[in-house]
C-alpha positions, 0 to 999 in steps of 0.5 A, a space after each residue: 836148528 837145521 834138518 840136514 837137508 843141504 840146500 846147495 853145494 857152495 864153494 870157498 873163495 877166500 881164506 884169511 888167516 887171523 892167527 887164532 882163527 880164520 875167516 872164510 869167504 864162501 859163495 852160495 847164491 841160495 843161502 845168501 838170499 836175504 842173508 844179513 849180519 849175525 845169521 847162521 849158516 851150516 857149512 859142512 854141518 858146522 853152524 857158522 855166523 855170517 859176518 858180512 854178505 855181498 852178492 852171492 858170497 858171505 864171510 864167516 869167522 871160524 875159531 881155532 876150537 872149531 878148526 881143531 874139532 871139525 874138518 873145516 881146517 882142511 879146507 882151502 880156496 876152491 873147496 866145495 861145501 854143503 850149505 844150509 840155512 836154519 829151519 824156520 818155525 813151521 817148516 817141514 822137518 825134512 831130515 832130523 834135528 841137527 844142531 850144527 855142533 860137530 861131535 867129531 870127525 870120521 874118514 871115508 874108508 871105502 865106496 861101493 857103487 851100484 846101479 842106482 845108489 852107492 854105499 859109503 863106509 865111514 870111520 867112527 870115533 870110539 866115543 861116538 859109537 854108542 850113539 850110532 845104531 842101525 836105521 838111526 840118524 847121523 849127520 855127515 858133513 851136514 847131511 842127514 843120513 840113515 845108518 845102514 850098518 853100525 860097527 864098533 869103529 865104522 858105519 855105512 850109509 846108502 846114498 841116492 843119486 840126488 845126494 851124490 850129485 848135490 853134496 860133497 859126499 859125491 866128491 869125497 874119496 877114501 881118506 877124506 875127512 868128514 864132520 860127524 854129528 850124532 843124533 842129539 836125542 840119543 845123548 839126551 836119553 843117555 843123560 836122563 838114564 844116567 841121572 835116573 840111576 844116580 837118583 836110585 842109589 
């Protein structure tokens, strides 16, 4: 489990085409501390498994399914990525419960800078809109954020200078794809309500 609190802005240093998958080599001095084969690291909100680790770099295999359902397929050598290690039992839950299972992708629609923060508008797939509510939580490229405004096909988030400086959202311009993971609690509530309605018939 992750919390959506990005630990560092890493970089892809190599991409190997494996046919029906690819292997990323990523640089991340913080997340590689103590890393070993089989560990999980979230890359732009996608939970990946460490295949190998050497120095401040690690490799991870990405299946075709993950490439198709996330924005990882659009990345290449030099791309900057948000990196986070799983939360240890007993640690503070700084953001919200994040599984690292991307529900879909959105697109940065516009950016509105102000003196101390920036508002970003992101497109929202129709099948995810029911899970996104004003003041609720959403994960964008692995970043735990609070929804400012929720529309039928978009939402907005307000970013503080720290988020702009230390994550990919400080770099992405209109047209850029982002990974989205909605609040898992909302999905469980929906399932439970549906089960209750079925039982009452």
